[in-house]
C-alpha positions in Angstrom: -48.3 8.7 52.9 -47.5 10.8 49.2 -46.8 14.7 50.0 -47.0 17.4 47.0 -44.2 19.3 45.8 -43.8 21.9 48.9 -44.3 25.7 48.6 -41.9 28.0 48.2 -41.3 31.4 47.4 -42.9 32.8 43.9 -40.2 32.4 41.1 -40.1 35.2 38.7 -41.4 35.2 35.3 -38.0 36.9 33.7 -35.3 34.7 35.9 -33.6 33.1 32.9 -34.2 29.3 32.9 -31.0 27.2 31.1 -31.9 25.5 27.9 -31.8 22.1 27.9 -28.8 20.3 26.7 -28.5 19.4 23.3 -28.9 16.3 21.6 -25.4 14.6 21.2 -24.2 15.0 17.5 -24.4 11.4 16.0 -22.1 10.4 13.4 -23.9 9.6 9.9 -24.0 6.1 9.6 -22.2 5.6 5.8 -22.3 2.2 4.0 -19.4 0.9 2.5 -19.7 -1.2 -0.7 -16.7 -3.5 -1.7 -16.1 -3.0 -5.0 -14.6 -5.3 -7.6 -11.2 -2.9 -7.6 -10.6 -3.7 -4.1 -11.3 -7.3 -4.2 -8.4 -7.2 -7.5 -6.1 -5.6 -5.7 -6.7 -8.2 -2.8 -6.8 -11.0 -4.9 -3.4 -9.6 -7.1 -1.6 -8.8 -3.8 -2.1 -11.5 -1.6 -1.0 -14.0 -4.4 1.6 -11.8 -6.0 3.2 -10.6 -2.2 3.1 -14.0 -1.0 5.3 -15.2 -4.0 7.5 -12.6 -3.0 7.7 -13.7 0.8 8.2 -17.5 -1.3 11.3 -16.2 -3.9 13.0 -14.5 -0.4 13.0 -17.7 1.8 15.0 -19.6 -0.9 18.4 -19.6 -2.0 17.9 -21.6 -5.3 14.3 -22.0 -7.6 14.8 -25.5 -7.6 13.5 -25.9 -4.2 10.7 -24.8 -5.6 10.0 -28.6 -6.5 9.6 -29.5 -2.9 7.2 -27.7 -1.8 3.1 -27.8 -2.1 1.6 -27.9 -5.6 0.2 -24.0 -4.4 3.2 -22.1 -3.6 4.2 -23.3 -7.3 1.7 -21.8 -8.9 1.5 -19.2 -6.7 4.6 -18.2 -7.5 4.1 -18.8 -11.1 1.9 -16.2 -11.0 4.3 -13.8 -9.3 6.6 -14.6 -12.2 3.2 -14.4 -14.7 3.2 -10.7 -13.0 6.4 -9.5 -13.7 6.5 -10.8 -17.1 3.2 -9.0 -17.3 5.3 -5.4 -17.2 7.4 -6.4 -19.6 8.4 -3.7 -22.5 7.0 -4.9 -26.0 8.4 -7.8 -27.8 9.4 -11.3 -28.0 10.4 -13.5 -25.4 14.0 -14.3 -25.1 12.6 -17.3 -24.2 9.0 -18.8 -24.5 7.2 -19.2 -21.6 6.1 -22.9 -21.6 2.5 -23.1 -19.3 2.5 -27.1 -18.7 3.1 -28.7 -15.5 1.0 -27.2 -13.4 -2.8 -26.1 -12.7 -4.1 -26.1 -16.5 -4.0 -21.8 -17.8 -7.7 -21.7 -19.5 -9.5 -19.5 -21.5 -13.0 -19.4 -23.6 -14.0 -17.1 -25.8 -17.2 -15.2 -25.3 -18.6 -15.2 -28.9 -18.2 -11.5 -29.1 -14.5 -11.6 -30.4 -12.9 -11.1 -26.5 -12.0 -14.1 -24.1 -12.2 -14.0 -20.3 -10.6 -17.0 -17.8 -13.1 -19.9 -18.0 -14.8 -22.0 -14.9 -13.0 -25.1 -14.1 -16.4 -26.4 -14.9 -16.4 -25.2 -18.4 -15.3 -27.2 -21.0 -17.3 -25.5 -24.6 -14.9 -23.4 -26.6 -12.4 -23.6 -23.9 -8.5 -22.9 -25.1 -6.1 -24.5 -22.8 -2.7 -22.0 -22.7 0.8 -24.0 -23.7 3.5 -21.3 -24.0 3.7 -17.8 -24.4 6.0 -16.3 -27.0 5.9 -12.1 -26.4 3.6 -9.2 -25.4 2.1 -6.7 -27.4 -1.0 -4.1 -27.5 -3.9 -4.8 -29.5 -6.3 -1.8 -29.6 -4.3 0.0 -26.1 -4.7 -3.3 -24.4 -1.6 -5.2 -23.0 -2.0 -8.3 -24.4 0.0 -12.4 -24.6 0.7 -13.8 -27.5 0.1 -17.2 -26.3 -0.4 -20.6 -27.5 -2.2 -24.3 -28.0 -0.4 -27.7 -27.3 -2.4 -27.6 -30.7 -0.9 -24.4 -32.5 -3.1 -22.1 -32.2 -2.6 -18.7 -31.8 -4.1 -16.5 -29.7 -3.8 -12.7 -28.5 -5.1 -13.1 -24.5 -5.4 -10.1 -22.6 -2.0 -9.7 -19.9 -5.3 -9.4 -17.4 -7.2 -12.5 -18.3 -4.6 -14.5 -18.2 -4.1 -13.8 -14.9 -7.2 -14.3 -14.1 -7.0 -17.9 -15.4 -3.8 -18.8 -13.2 -6.1 -17.3 -10.5 -8.9 -20.0 -11.3 -6.1 -22.3 -10.3 -4.8 -21.4 -7.7 -8.7 -20.3 -6.5 -9.7 -24.0 -6.7 -6.5 -25.9 -4.7 -7.3 -23.1 -2.6 -10.7 -24.1 -1.8 -10.0 -28.1 -2.1 -7.4 -27.9 0.3 -9.7 -26.6 3.5 -7.6 -26.1 7.0 -4.2 -26.8 4.5 -5.2 -24.0 2.5 -1.8 -21.3 2.2 -4.2 -18.5 1.8 -6.4 -17.2 5.0 -10.3 -18.2 4.6 -10.9 -14.9 4.0 -8.8 -14.1 1.2 -9.6 -17.7 -0.4 -13.5 -15.5 0.1 -12.5 -12.6 -1.7 -10.0 -14.3 -4.6 -14.0 -16.5 -5.5 -16.2 -13.2 -5.5 -13.4 -11.3 -8.2 -13.6 -14.9 -9.9 -17.2 -14.4 -9.9 -17.2 -10.8 -11.1 -15.1 -11.6 -13.7 -16.9 -14.9 -15.2 -20.2 -13.4 -15.3 -18.9 -9.6 -15.7 -21.4 -8.6 -12.6 -20.2 -7.2 -9.9 -23.2 -8.3 -7.2 -20.5 -11.1 -5.6 -18.3 -8.0 -4.4 -21.1 -6.1 -3.5 -23.0 -8.0 -1.5 -19.6 -9.5 0.2 -18.9 -8.7 4.0 -16.9 -5.7 4.3 -15.2 -6.7 7.5 -14.0 -10.2 5.5 -13.0 -7.2 2.6 -11.1 -5.4 5.4 -9.0 -8.9 7.0 -8.2 -10.2 4.0 -6.6 -6.7 2.7 -4.6 -6.6 6.0 -3.8 -10.4 5.8 -2.6 -9.4 1.9 -0.3 -6.9 2.9 -2.5 -4.0 2.2 -2.8 -0.7 3.6 -6.1 -0.2 4.8 -8.6 3.2 5.2 -9.1 1.9 8.7 -5.0 2.2 9.2 -5.5 5.4 8.1 -8.2 6.7 10.4 -6.8 5.0 13.1 -3.8 7.2 12.6 -5.6 10.3 12.4 -6.7 9.3 15.7 -3.6 9.0 16.8 -2.2 12.1 16.0 -5.1 14.7 15.4 -7.4 16.0 17.3 -10.9 18.3 16.1 -10.5 22.0 17.4 -12.8 23.1 19.6 -13.8 26.5 20.7 -14.2 27.5 24.0 -17.5 28.9 26.0 -17.7 32.6 24.8 -14.5 32.4 22.0 -15.0 30.8 18.2 -11.6 29.2 16.4 -9.0 30.7 14.8 -8.2 30.2 10.6 -5.5 28.1 11.4 -7.6 26.1 13.9 -10.7 26.1 11.4 -8.1 25.2 8.3 -7.5 22.2 10.2 -10.4 21.3 10.9 -11.0 21.5 6.8 -8.1 18.8 6.0 -9.3 16.7 8.9 -12.2 16.0 7.9 -11.8 16.1 3.7 -9.2 12.8 4.4 -12.2 10.9 7.2 -14.2 12.0 4.1 -11.9 10.3 1.3 -11.3 7.4 3.8 -15.3 6.6 4.4 -15.0 5.8 0.1 -13.6 2.7 0.6 -12.0 -0.2 2.4 -8.5 -0.7 0.8 -6.4 3.1 0.9 -4.2 4.0 -2.6 -1.4 4.6 -2.5 -2.7 7.6 -3.5 -4.2 8.2 -0.3 -1.1 7.5 2.1 0.6 10.1 0.0 -2.2 12.9 0.7 -1.6 11.8 4.4 2.0 12.3 4.4 1.3 15.6 2.5 -1.4 16.4 5.1 0.7 15.8 8.2 4.1 15.7 7.1 4.9 19.1 7.6 4.0 19.0 11.6 6.8 16.4 11.8 9.6 18.9 10.7 10.0 21.5 13.3 11.4 17.6 15.5 13.3 16.4 12.1 15.1 19.5 11.6 15.6 19.5 15.9 17.1 15.9 15.6 19.1 17.0 12.8 20.3 20.4 14.4 21.1 18.8 17.9 23.4 16.1 15.9 25.4 19.3 13.9 25.9 20.5 16.9 27.5 17.5 18.5 29.7 17.1 15.5 31.2 20.2 15.2 32.1 19.7 19.1 33.6 16.8 18.0 35.5 18.5 14.9 36.8 21.5 17.5 39.1 18.7 19.4 39.8 16.7 16.5 42.7 16.9 13.6 43.5 15.2 10.1 41.5 12.8 8.7 38.6 12.4 12.1 38.4 16.3 11.5 38.1 15.9 8.1 35.5 13.2 7.6 33.5 14.7 11.1 33.0 17.6 8.8 31.5 15.8 5.9 29.0 14.7 8.1 28.1 17.9 9.1 27.7 19.6 5.6 25.8 16.4 4.8 23.1 17.0 8.4 23.5 20.5 6.9 21.9 19.3 3.5 19.6 17.9 4.5 18.2 20.6 7.2 17.7 22.5 4.0 16.0 19.8 2.3 13.5 19.5 4.7 12.8 23.1 5.8 12.5 23.8 2.1 10.4 20.6 2.0 6.5 21.8 1.2 7.3 23.5 -1.6 8.8 20.1 -3.4 8.2 16.4 -1.7 5.1 17.7 0.3 3.5 20.0 -2.5 0.6 19.1 -3.6 1.6 18.4 -7.6 4.5 16.1 -6.7 4.2 12.6 -7.4 7.4 11.0 -6.1 4.8 9.6 -2.7 2.7 8.3 -4.6 5.3 5.9 -6.9 6.6 5.3 -3.4 3.8 3.1 -2.7 2.8 2.2 -5.5 4.5 -1.3 -5.1 1.7 -1.8 -2.5 -0.9 -2.2 -4.7 0.5 -4.0 -7.1 1.3 -6.7 -4.9 5.5 -6.1 -5.5 6.6 -5.8 -1.5 6.3 -9.6 -0.1 3.3 -8.9 2.6 5.2 -9.0 5.4 6.8 -6.1 4.8 2.5 -4.8 3.6 2.3 -6.0 7.2 4.5 -4.0 8.5 3.9 -0.6 7.1 0.7 -1.4 7.7 0.9 -1.9 11.4 2.7 1.1 11.6 0.2 3.8 10.7 -2.3 1.8 12.4 -0.3 2.7 15.7 0.5 5.9 14.0 3.8 6.3 13.8 4.9 7.4 10.4 8.7 7.0 10.9 8.4 2.9 11.1 6.1 3.5 8.1 8.5 5.0 6.3 11.6 2.8 7.5 9.9 0.1 6.5 8.9 0.8 2.4 12.7 2.2 2.3 14.5 -0.6 3.1 12.4 -2.9 1.2 13.7 -0.6 -1.9 16.4 -0.6 -1.4 16.3 -4.4 -0.7 15.4 -5.1 -4.1 18.4 -2.9 -5.8 20.5 -4.8 -7.1 24.2 -5.3 -5.6 26.1 -3.3 -8.5 23.7 -0.7 -8.7 25.6 2.1 -7.4 22.6 3.7 -5.8 22.3 1.1 -2.6 25.9 1.9 -2.0 25.1 5.5 -2.2 22.3 4.7 0.3 24.5 2.9 2.6 27.4 5.2 1.9 24.9 8.0 3.4 23.1 6.8 6.1 26.2 4.8 7.6 27.1 7.3 9.9 23.7 8.5 11.0 21.5 6.8 13.6 18.0 5.2 12.7 16.4 8.0 15.5 18.1 10.4 13.8 17.5 9.6 10.2 13.8 8.4 10.9 12.8 11.5 12.8 9.4 13.7 13.0 8.2 11.1 11.2 10.9 10.3 8.4 10.2 12.9 5.9 14.1 13.7 6.1 14.9 10.4 5.1 12.4 10.2 2.2 14.3 13.5 1.5 17.6 11.5 1.2 16.1 8.3 -0.3 13.9 9.8 -3.2 17.0 12.5 -4.2 19.6 9.5 -4.1 16.9 6.8 -6.8 17.3 9.8 -8.8 20.3 9.0 -9.9 21.1 6.8 -13.2 21.8 3.2 -13.0 25.2 2.9 -14.2 
């Protein structure tokens, strides 16, 4: 039997009724559109970084003869990309372009050139040699010749695109035997389509997840990795009931939101994005780093008190170096971590242009994704030092400087101290 509500004592009309709970705030959904800049970066880095990885695994280039054709084309692209960074002038030895996939460019009938599709044949030039590099109306160009002897000034980017065409052709035909991932090949073909047509539809209509996966496979840092870094290291300050946020908390929230907004603008993080993240959150790590170094210096000071002769002298030298590093850390916010300083950005530019092997880029990206800034800094410094020639005095200087410092101490507090030490040593001139 159904009953109505039970009667009870009358309720005063003046009694306060708690307001209904507020509707949960929903994050504004932002549609991220892949850009040709990002696709170009992935296409370049996927191939050039792979070329560096391949060359690092062999002792002599003669070993490349036994490698698959696609690997040879990838290494050729890496060589051409490095050649493009050389100063203007005639080459000491001309570069022969025969022997692999043909490098073909097409005349657009307006005086410009672009990479030719494999299916195109009219107005197409097959390049045979490169003899020099120059600048034409502000554009970097290679001086090239066809087999018939015709000279062409080919924009560097067009020639690199033409080499990518051959790589894409081999990769697409390889199926399961491809060298690049399916996502990398998809992005590569979409990028080339924008170059053929002059329109961005092929890239802009691409699945963002495909772009992100291709970037990660190439060793690029994604904005997703940096967002995950933020979730590991930061929280949005919330005021307790009846209280307000402090100015410091409001500033921290503002900086955090500015960084998140910056990262929402794309899928692939730039060197500037990584540098900005370090500059914003590096200072929060300095206290830990200074404490690590001071503890190390105090322990060494005790050792020095009971030592004598050369041992005491060597120990004192280590103490002096630690004190120097502590002072550099304490001054870093007006130097390395200051808004106008470009050193950090320049350090990570190599990731954007494929100047480091794929596996190193993936190590850096993975460290940032897991929220470990120190590991990311360690990976980039190790790679930069590794790239220095054996005879470069800066390489020896770095090895000497850090040999008596434990890795835990060196890369404590996000590795800011290690960055300062490295950049100071690398600022020295080659002898």
